[in-house]
mmCIF file as Biopython writes it, N, C-alpha, C and O atoms, coordinates in Angstrom:
data_model
#
loop_
_atom_site.group_PDB
_atom_site.id
_atom_site.type_symbol
_atom_site.label_atom_id
_atom_site.label_alt_id
_atom_site.label_comp_id
_atom_site.label_asym_id
_atom_site.label_entity_id
_atom_site.label_seq_id
_atom_site.pdbx_PDB_ins_code
_atom_site.Cartn_x
_atom_site.Cartn_y
_atom_site.Cartn_z
_atom_site.occupancy
_atom_site.B_iso_or_equiv
_atom_site.auth_seq_id
_atom_site.auth_asym_id
_atom_site.pdbx_PDB_model_num
ATOM 1   N N  . UNK A ? 1  ? -2.851  20.928  -5.385  1.0 0.0 1  A 1 
ATOM 2   C CA . UNK A ? 1  ? -2.602  19.550  -4.971  1.0 0.0 1  A 1 
ATOM 3   C C  . UNK A ? 1  ? -3.655  19.088  -3.963  1.0 0.0 1  A 1 
ATOM 4   O O  . UNK A ? 1  ? -4.140  17.960  -4.043  1.0 0.0 1  A 1 
ATOM 5   N N  . UNK A ? 2  ? -4.006  19.955  -3.022  1.0 0.0 2  A 1 
ATOM 6   C CA . UNK A ? 2  ? -4.992  19.586  -1.995  1.0 0.0 2  A 1 
ATOM 7   C C  . UNK A ? 2  ? -6.380  19.344  -2.574  1.0 0.0 2  A 1 
ATOM 8   O O  . UNK A ? 2  ? -7.197  18.667  -1.950  1.0 0.0 2  A 1 
ATOM 9   N N  . UNK A ? 3  ? -6.655  19.882  -3.743  1.0 0.0 3  A 1 
ATOM 10  C CA . UNK A ? 3  ? -7.973  19.676  -4.347  1.0 0.0 3  A 1 
ATOM 11  C C  . UNK A ? 3  ? -8.093  18.293  -5.009  1.0 0.0 3  A 1 
ATOM 12  O O  . UNK A ? 3  ? -9.190  17.867  -5.369  1.0 0.0 3  A 1 
ATOM 13  N N  . UNK A ? 4  ? -6.967  17.605  -5.163  1.0 0.0 4  A 1 
ATOM 14  C CA . UNK A ? 4  ? -6.979  16.262  -5.736  1.0 0.0 4  A 1 
ATOM 15  C C  . UNK A ? 4  ? -7.742  15.329  -4.794  1.0 0.0 4  A 1 
ATOM 16  O O  . UNK A ? 4  ? -7.466  15.312  -3.595  1.0 0.0 4  A 1 
ATOM 17  N N  . UNK A ? 5  ? -8.702  14.548  -5.318  1.0 0.0 5  A 1 
ATOM 18  C CA . UNK A ? 5  ? -9.478  13.673  -4.436  1.0 0.0 5  A 1 
ATOM 19  C C  . UNK A ? 5  ? -8.630  12.612  -3.726  1.0 0.0 5  A 1 
ATOM 20  O O  . UNK A ? 5  ? -9.072  12.035  -2.732  1.0 0.0 5  A 1 
ATOM 21  N N  . UNK A ? 6  ? -7.437  12.356  -4.216  1.0 0.0 6  A 1 
ATOM 22  C CA . UNK A ? 6  ? -6.553  11.366  -3.592  1.0 0.0 6  A 1 
ATOM 23  C C  . UNK A ? 6  ? -5.390  12.022  -2.849  1.0 0.0 6  A 1 
ATOM 24  O O  . UNK A ? 6  ? -4.338  11.410  -2.664  1.0 0.0 6  A 1 
ATOM 25  N N  . UNK A ? 7  ? -5.587  13.260  -2.430  1.0 0.0 7  A 1 
ATOM 26  C CA . UNK A ? 7  ? -4.546  14.013  -1.732  1.0 0.0 7  A 1 
ATOM 27  C C  . UNK A ? 7  ? -4.016  13.253  -0.512  1.0 0.0 7  A 1 
ATOM 28  O O  . UNK A ? 7  ? -2.806  13.082  -0.363  1.0 0.0 7  A 1 
ATOM 29  N N  . UNK A ? 8  ? -4.924  12.799  0.359   1.0 0.0 8  A 1 
ATOM 30  C CA . UNK A ? 8  ? -4.498  12.110  1.586   1.0 0.0 8  A 1 
ATOM 31  C C  . UNK A ? 8  ? -3.694  10.852  1.275   1.0 0.0 8  A 1 
ATOM 32  O O  . UNK A ? 8  ? -2.680  10.586  1.920   1.0 0.0 8  A 1 
ATOM 33  N N  . UNK A ? 9  ? -4.138  10.090  0.301   1.0 0.0 9  A 1 
ATOM 34  C CA . UNK A ? 9  ? -3.430  8.870   -0.079  1.0 0.0 9  A 1 
ATOM 35  C C  . UNK A ? 9  ? -2.047  9.196   -0.637  1.0 0.0 9  A 1 
ATOM 36  O O  . UNK A ? 9  ? -1.073  8.504   -0.341  1.0 0.0 9  A 1 
ATOM 37  N N  . UNK A ? 10 ? -1.968  10.247  -1.442  1.0 0.0 10 A 1 
ATOM 38  C CA . UNK A ? 10 ? -0.682  10.640  -2.023  1.0 0.0 10 A 1 
ATOM 39  C C  . UNK A ? 10 ? 0.303   11.043  -0.934  1.0 0.0 10 A 1 
ATOM 40  O O  . UNK A ? 10 ? 1.488   10.718  -1.010  1.0 0.0 10 A 1 
ATOM 41  N N  . UNK A ? 11 ? -0.182  11.742  0.067   1.0 0.0 11 A 1 
ATOM 42  C CA . UNK A ? 11 ? 0.686   12.151  1.176   1.0 0.0 11 A 1 
ATOM 43  C C  . UNK A ? 11 ? 1.178   10.918  1.932   1.0 0.0 11 A 1 
ATOM 44  O O  . UNK A ? 11 ? 2.353   10.840  2.291   1.0 0.0 11 A 1 
ATOM 45  N N  . UNK A ? 12 ? 0.283   9.953   2.176   1.0 0.0 12 A 1 
ATOM 46  C CA . UNK A ? 12 ? 0.696   8.724   2.867   1.0 0.0 12 A 1 
ATOM 47  C C  . UNK A ? 12 ? 1.754   7.976   2.073   1.0 0.0 12 A 1 
ATOM 48  O O  . UNK A ? 12 ? 2.734   7.496   2.644   1.0 0.0 12 A 1 
ATOM 49  N N  . UNK A ? 13 ? 1.566   7.872   0.756   1.0 0.0 13 A 1 
ATOM 50  C CA . UNK A ? 13 ? 2.557   7.186   -0.080  1.0 0.0 13 A 1 
ATOM 51  C C  . UNK A ? 13 ? 3.894   7.913   -0.002  1.0 0.0 13 A 1 
ATOM 52  O O  . UNK A ? 13 ? 4.947   7.277   0.067   1.0 0.0 13 A 1 
ATOM 53  N N  . UNK A ? 14 ? 3.855   9.220   -0.010  1.0 0.0 14 A 1 
ATOM 54  C CA . UNK A ? 14 ? 5.096   10.000  0.072   1.0 0.0 14 A 1 
ATOM 55  C C  . UNK A ? 14 ? 5.820   9.735   1.396   1.0 0.0 14 A 1 
ATOM 56  O O  . UNK A ? 14 ? 7.042   9.585   1.423   1.0 0.0 14 A 1 
ATOM 57  N N  . UNK A ? 15 ? 5.063   9.680   2.483   1.0 0.0 15 A 1 
ATOM 58  C CA . UNK A ? 15 ? 5.662   9.409   3.794   1.0 0.0 15 A 1 
ATOM 59  C C  . UNK A ? 15 ? 6.273   8.010   3.811   1.0 0.0 15 A 1 
ATOM 60  O O  . UNK A ? 15 ? 7.391   7.820   4.291   1.0 0.0 15 A 1 
ATOM 61  N N  . UNK A ? 16 ? 5.529   7.023   3.279   1.0 0.0 16 A 1 
ATOM 62  C CA . UNK A ? 16 ? 6.062   5.660   3.216   1.0 0.0 16 A 1 
ATOM 63  C C  . UNK A ? 16 ? 7.316   5.609   2.350   1.0 0.0 16 A 1 
ATOM 64  O O  . UNK A ? 16 ? 8.276   4.912   2.679   1.0 0.0 16 A 1 
ATOM 65  N N  . UNK A ? 17 ? 7.304   6.349   1.239   1.0 0.0 17 A 1 
ATOM 66  C CA . UNK A ? 17 ? 8.452   6.382   0.343   1.0 0.0 17 A 1 
ATOM 67  C C  . UNK A ? 17 ? 9.669   6.944   1.064   1.0 0.0 17 A 1 
ATOM 68  O O  . UNK A ? 17 ? 10.768  6.402   0.950   1.0 0.0 17 A 1 
ATOM 69  N N  . UNK A ? 18 ? 9.478   8.014   1.795   1.0 0.0 18 A 1 
ATOM 70  C CA . UNK A ? 18 ? 10.593  8.603   2.539   1.0 0.0 18 A 1 
ATOM 71  C C  . UNK A ? 18 ? 11.091  7.628   3.605   1.0 0.0 18 A 1 
ATOM 72  O O  . UNK A ? 18 ? 12.297  7.517   3.828   1.0 0.0 18 A 1 
ATOM 73  N N  . UNK A ? 19 ? 10.176  6.928   4.260   1.0 0.0 19 A 1 
ATOM 74  C CA . UNK A ? 19 ? 10.561  5.949   5.274   1.0 0.0 19 A 1 
ATOM 75  C C  . UNK A ? 19 ? 11.381  4.811   4.702   1.0 0.0 19 A 1 
ATOM 76  O O  . UNK A ? 19 ? 12.190  4.210   5.408   1.0 0.0 19 A 1 
ATOM 77  N N  . UNK A ? 20 ? 11.181  4.515   3.446   1.0 0.0 20 A 1 
ATOM 78  C CA . UNK A ? 20 ? 11.927  3.450   2.794   1.0 0.0 20 A 1 
ATOM 79  C C  . UNK A ? 20 ? 13.361  3.812   2.482   1.0 0.0 20 A 1 
ATOM 80  O O  . UNK A ? 20 ? 14.133  2.969   2.026   1.0 0.0 20 A 1 
ATOM 81  N N  . UNK A ? 21 ? 13.720  5.047   2.720   1.0 0.0 21 A 1 
ATOM 82  C CA . UNK A ? 21 ? 15.075  5.504   2.422   1.0 0.0 21 A 1 
ATOM 83  C C  . UNK A ? 21 ? 15.988  5.456   3.643   1.0 0.0 21 A 1 
ATOM 84  O O  . UNK A ? 21 ? 17.121  5.934   3.585   1.0 0.0 21 A 1 
ATOM 85  N N  . UNK A ? 22 ? 15.512  4.890   4.740   1.0 0.0 22 A 1 
ATOM 86  C CA . UNK A ? 22 ? 16.312  4.801   5.955   1.0 0.0 22 A 1 
ATOM 87  C C  . UNK A ? 22 ? 17.322  3.667   5.794   1.0 0.0 22 A 1 
ATOM 88  O O  . UNK A ? 22 ? 16.946  2.515   5.581   1.0 0.0 22 A 1 
ATOM 89  N N  . UNK A ? 23 ? 18.592  4.003   5.895   1.0 0.0 23 A 1 
ATOM 90  C CA . UNK A ? 23 ? 19.648  3.004   5.739   1.0 0.0 23 A 1 
ATOM 91  C C  . UNK A ? 23 ? 19.541  1.943   6.828   1.0 0.0 23 A 1 
ATOM 92  O O  . UNK A ? 23 ? 19.273  2.256   7.988   1.0 0.0 23 A 1 
ATOM 93  N N  . UNK A ? 24 ? 19.749  0.700   6.451   1.0 0.0 24 A 1 
ATOM 94  C CA . UNK A ? 24 ? 19.747  -0.447  7.364   1.0 0.0 24 A 1 
ATOM 95  C C  . UNK A ? 24 ? 18.405  -0.679  8.064   1.0 0.0 24 A 1 
ATOM 96  O O  . UNK A ? 24 ? 18.348  -1.321  9.112   1.0 0.0 24 A 1 
ATOM 97  N N  . UNK A ? 25 ? 17.339  -0.158  7.483   1.0 0.0 25 A 1 
ATOM 98  C CA . UNK A ? 25 ? 16.015  -0.366  8.068   1.0 0.0 25 A 1 
ATOM 99  C C  . UNK A ? 25 ? 15.607  -1.828  7.901   1.0 0.0 25 A 1 
ATOM 100 O O  . UNK A ? 25 ? 15.758  -2.401  6.822   1.0 0.0 25 A 1 
ATOM 101 N N  . UNK A ? 26 ? 15.095  -2.421  8.965   1.0 0.0 26 A 1 
ATOM 102 C CA . UNK A ? 26 ? 14.624  -3.801  8.910   1.0 0.0 26 A 1 
ATOM 103 C C  . UNK A ? 26 ? 13.260  -3.824  8.234   1.0 0.0 26 A 1 
ATOM 104 O O  . UNK A ? 26 ? 12.392  -3.008  8.546   1.0 0.0 26 A 1 
ATOM 105 N N  . UNK A ? 27 ? 13.075  -4.748  7.319   1.0 0.0 27 A 1 
ATOM 106 C CA . UNK A ? 27 ? 11.793  -4.888  6.631   1.0 0.0 27 A 1 
ATOM 107 C C  . UNK A ? 27 ? 11.291  -6.317  6.784   1.0 0.0 27 A 1 
ATOM 108 O O  . UNK A ? 27 ? 12.061  -7.247  7.020   1.0 0.0 27 A 1 
ATOM 109 N N  . UNK A ? 28 ? 10.002  -6.459  6.645   1.0 0.0 28 A 1 
ATOM 110 C CA . UNK A ? 28 ? 9.404   -7.788  6.724   1.0 0.0 28 A 1 
ATOM 111 C C  . UNK A ? 28 ? 9.707   -8.574  5.456   1.0 0.0 28 A 1 
ATOM 112 O O  . UNK A ? 28 ? 10.007  -8.009  4.405   1.0 0.0 28 A 1 
ATOM 113 N N  . UNK A ? 29 ? 9.620   -9.881  5.587   1.0 0.0 29 A 1 
ATOM 114 C CA . UNK A ? 29 ? 9.791   -10.761 4.428   1.0 0.0 29 A 1 
ATOM 115 C C  . UNK A ? 29 ? 8.543   -10.674 3.553   1.0 0.0 29 A 1 
ATOM 116 O O  . UNK A ? 29 ? 7.464   -10.327 4.032   1.0 0.0 29 A 1 
ATOM 117 N N  . UNK A ? 30 ? 8.695   -10.988 2.282   1.0 0.0 30 A 1 
ATOM 118 C CA . UNK A ? 30 ? 7.564   -10.947 1.356   1.0 0.0 30 A 1 
ATOM 119 C C  . UNK A ? 30 ? 6.417   -11.817 1.853   1.0 0.0 30 A 1 
ATOM 120 O O  . UNK A ? 30 ? 5.252   -11.435 1.738   1.0 0.0 30 A 1 
ATOM 121 N N  . UNK A ? 31 ? 6.735   -12.976 2.401   1.0 0.0 31 A 1 
ATOM 122 C CA . UNK A ? 31 ? 5.689   -13.901 2.867   1.0 0.0 31 A 1 
ATOM 123 C C  . UNK A ? 31 ? 4.795   -13.265 3.932   1.0 0.0 31 A 1 
ATOM 124 O O  . UNK A ? 31 ? 3.650   -13.683 4.107   1.0 0.0 31 A 1 
ATOM 125 N N  . UNK A ? 32 ? 5.302   -12.274 4.634   1.0 0.0 32 A 1 
ATOM 126 C CA . UNK A ? 32 ? 4.493   -11.585 5.644   1.0 0.0 32 A 1 
ATOM 127 C C  . UNK A ? 32 ? 3.359   -10.779 5.012   1.0 0.0 32 A 1 
ATOM 128 O O  . UNK A ? 32 ? 2.372   -10.463 5.676   1.0 0.0 32 A 1 
ATOM 129 N N  . UNK A ? 33 ? 3.501   -10.454 3.748   1.0 0.0 33 A 1 
ATOM 130 C CA . UNK A ? 33 ? 2.489   -9.655  3.050   1.0 0.0 33 A 1 
ATOM 131 C C  . UNK A ? 33 ? 1.483   -10.508 2.276   1.0 0.0 33 A 1 
ATOM 132 O O  . UNK A ? 33 ? 0.508   -9.980  1.741   1.0 0.0 33 A 1 
ATOM 133 N N  . UNK A ? 34 ? 1.710   -11.807 2.214   1.0 0.0 34 A 1 
ATOM 134 C CA . UNK A ? 34 ? 0.823   -12.686 1.441   1.0 0.0 34 A 1 
ATOM 135 C C  . UNK A ? 34 ? -0.628  -12.593 1.901   1.0 0.0 34 A 1 
ATOM 136 O O  . UNK A ? 34 ? -1.505  -12.467 1.045   1.0 0.0 34 A 1 
ATOM 137 N N  . UNK A ? 35 ? -0.940  -12.646 3.198   1.0 0.0 35 A 1 
ATOM 138 C CA . UNK A ? 35 ? -2.348  -12.531 3.600   1.0 0.0 35 A 1 
ATOM 139 C C  . UNK A ? 35 ? -2.990  -11.216 3.138   1.0 0.0 35 A 1 
ATOM 140 O O  . UNK A ? 35 ? -4.143  -11.207 2.709   1.0 0.0 35 A 1 
ATOM 141 N N  . UNK A ? 36 ? -2.269  -10.142 3.223   1.0 0.0 36 A 1 
ATOM 142 C CA . UNK A ? 36 ? -2.784  -8.852  2.751   1.0 0.0 36 A 1 
ATOM 143 C C  . UNK A ? 36 ? -3.049  -8.900  1.254   1.0 0.0 36 A 1 
ATOM 144 O O  . UNK A ? 36 ? -4.106  -8.466  0.796   1.0 0.0 36 A 1 
ATOM 145 N N  . UNK A ? 37 ? -2.113  -9.417  0.500   1.0 0.0 37 A 1 
ATOM 146 C CA . UNK A ? 37 ? -2.276  -9.497  -0.949  1.0 0.0 37 A 1 
ATOM 147 C C  . UNK A ? 37 ? -3.450  -10.397 -1.324  1.0 0.0 37 A 1 
ATOM 148 O O  . UNK A ? 37 ? -4.190  -10.098 -2.262  1.0 0.0 37 A 1 
ATOM 149 N N  . UNK A ? 38 ? -3.619  -11.491 -0.597  1.0 0.0 38 A 1 
ATOM 150 C CA . UNK A ? 38 ? -4.754  -12.376 -0.871  1.0 0.0 38 A 1 
ATOM 151 C C  . UNK A ? 38 ? -6.081  -11.665 -0.621  1.0 0.0 38 A 1 
ATOM 152 O O  . UNK A ? 38 ? -7.023  -11.818 -1.399  1.0 0.0 38 A 1 
ATOM 153 N N  . UNK A ? 39 ? -6.161  -10.890 0.459   1.0 0.0 39 A 1 
ATOM 154 C CA . UNK A ? 39 ? -7.398  -10.146 0.741   1.0 0.0 39 A 1 
ATOM 155 C C  . UNK A ? 39 ? -7.688  -9.132  -0.357  1.0 0.0 39 A 1 
ATOM 156 O O  . UNK A ? 39 ? -8.832  -8.993  -0.790  1.0 0.0 39 A 1 
ATOM 157 N N  . UNK A ? 40 ? -6.666  -8.432  -0.803  1.0 0.0 40 A 1 
ATOM 158 C CA . UNK A ? 40 ? -6.853  -7.424  -1.846  1.0 0.0 40 A 1 
ATOM 159 C C  . UNK A ? 40 ? -7.330  -8.077  -3.139  1.0 0.0 40 A 1 
ATOM 160 O O  . UNK A ? 40 ? -8.259  -7.584  -3.779  1.0 0.0 40 A 1 
ATOM 161 N N  . UNK A ? 41 ? -6.702  -9.177  -3.521  1.0 0.0 41 A 1 
ATOM 162 C CA . UNK A ? 41 ? -7.078  -9.869  -4.757  1.0 0.0 41 A 1 
ATOM 163 C C  . UNK A ? 41 ? -8.507  -10.400 -4.666  1.0 0.0 41 A 1 
ATOM 164 O O  . UNK A ? 41 ? -9.276  -10.268 -5.618  1.0 0.0 41 A 1 
ATOM 165 N N  . UNK A ? 42 ? -8.867  -10.997 -3.532  1.0 0.0 42 A 1 
ATOM 166 C CA . UNK A ? 42 ? -10.226 -11.525 -3.367  1.0 0.0 42 A 1 
ATOM 167 C C  . UNK A ? 42 ? -11.263 -10.410 -3.439  1.0 0.0 42 A 1 
ATOM 168 O O  . UNK A ? 42 ? -12.310 -10.572 -4.064  1.0 0.0 42 A 1 
ATOM 169 N N  . UNK A ? 43 ? -10.972 -9.284  -2.800  1.0 0.0 43 A 1 
ATOM 170 C CA . UNK A ? 43 ? -11.911 -8.155  -2.832  1.0 0.0 43 A 1 
ATOM 171 C C  . UNK A ? 43 ? -12.055 -7.629  -4.258  1.0 0.0 43 A 1 
ATOM 172 O O  . UNK A ? 43 ? -13.167 -7.367  -4.715  1.0 0.0 43 A 1 
ATOM 173 N N  . UNK A ? 44 ? -10.946 -7.476  -4.952  1.0 0.0 44 A 1 
ATOM 174 C CA . UNK A ? 44 ? -10.978 -6.988  -6.327  1.0 0.0 44 A 1 
ATOM 175 C C  . UNK A ? 44 ? -11.769 -7.945  -7.215  1.0 0.0 44 A 1 
ATOM 176 O O  . UNK A ? 44 ? -12.590 -7.511  -8.023  1.0 0.0 44 A 1 
ATOM 177 N N  . UNK A ? 45 ? -11.524 -9.248  -7.065  1.0 0.0 45 A 1 
ATOM 178 C CA . UNK A ? 45 ? -12.226 -10.246 -7.881  1.0 0.0 45 A 1 
ATOM 179 C C  . UNK A ? 45 ? -13.723 -10.216 -7.594  1.0 0.0 45 A 1 
ATOM 180 O O  . UNK A ? 45 ? -14.532 -10.331 -8.515  1.0 0.0 45 A 1 
ATOM 181 N N  . UNK A ? 46 ? -14.096 -10.064 -6.332  1.0 0.0 46 A 1 
ATOM 182 C CA . UNK A ? 46 ? -15.515 -10.020 -5.968  1.0 0.0 46 A 1 
ATOM 183 C C  . UNK A ? 46 ? -16.187 -8.784  -6.557  1.0 0.0 46 A 1 
ATOM 184 O O  . UNK A ? 46 ? -17.322 -8.854  -7.028  1.0 0.0 46 A 1 
ATOM 185 N N  . UNK A ? 47 ? -15.490 -7.661  -6.529  1.0 0.0 47 A 1 
ATOM 186 C CA . UNK A ? 47 ? -16.050 -6.425  -7.093  1.0 0.0 47 A 1 
ATOM 187 C C  . UNK A ? 47 ? -16.194 -6.532  -8.605  1.0 0.0 47 A 1 
ATOM 188 O O  . UNK A ? 47 ? -17.168 -6.036  -9.172  1.0 0.0 47 A 1 
ATOM 189 N N  . UNK A ? 48 ? -15.240 -7.172  -9.259  1.0 0.0 48 A 1 
ATOM 190 C CA . UNK A ? 48 ? -15.309 -7.333  -10.718 1.0 0.0 48 A 1 
ATOM 191 C C  . UNK A ? 48 ? -16.438 -8.283  -11.108 1.0 0.0 48 A 1 
ATOM 192 O O  . UNK A ? 48 ? -17.057 -8.111  -12.158 1.0 0.0 48 A 1 
ATOM 193 N N  . UNK A ? 49 ? -16.710 -9.287  -10.266 1.0 0.0 49 A 1 
ATOM 194 C CA . UNK A ? 49 ? -17.751 -10.269 -10.560 1.0 0.0 49 A 1 
ATOM 195 C C  . UNK A ? 49 ? -19.153 -9.690  -10.353 1.0 0.0 49 A 1 
ATOM 196 O O  . UNK A ? 49 ? -20.123 -10.161 -10.947 1.0 0.0 49 A 1 
ATOM 197 N N  . UNK A ? 50 ? -19.246 -8.672  -9.511  1.0 0.0 50 A 1 
ATOM 198 C CA . UNK A ? 50 ? -20.570 -8.089  -9.193  1.0 0.0 50 A 1 
ATOM 199 C C  . UNK A ? 50 ? -21.094 -7.200  -10.304 1.0 0.0 50 A 1 
ATOM 200 O O  . UNK A ? 50 ? -22.186 -6.643  -10.185 1.0 0.0 50 A 1 
#
């Protein structure tokens, strides 16, 4: 597993996944993630255009 080039990312996702299982955990509204999503989409579009 450690030889996987995305090992660190996989571990982070696993930690986030476990954190999502906390009962009554407060989460942000979807609108709070819109700026992040816009940045990701713009970066992806720019890379595809290049």
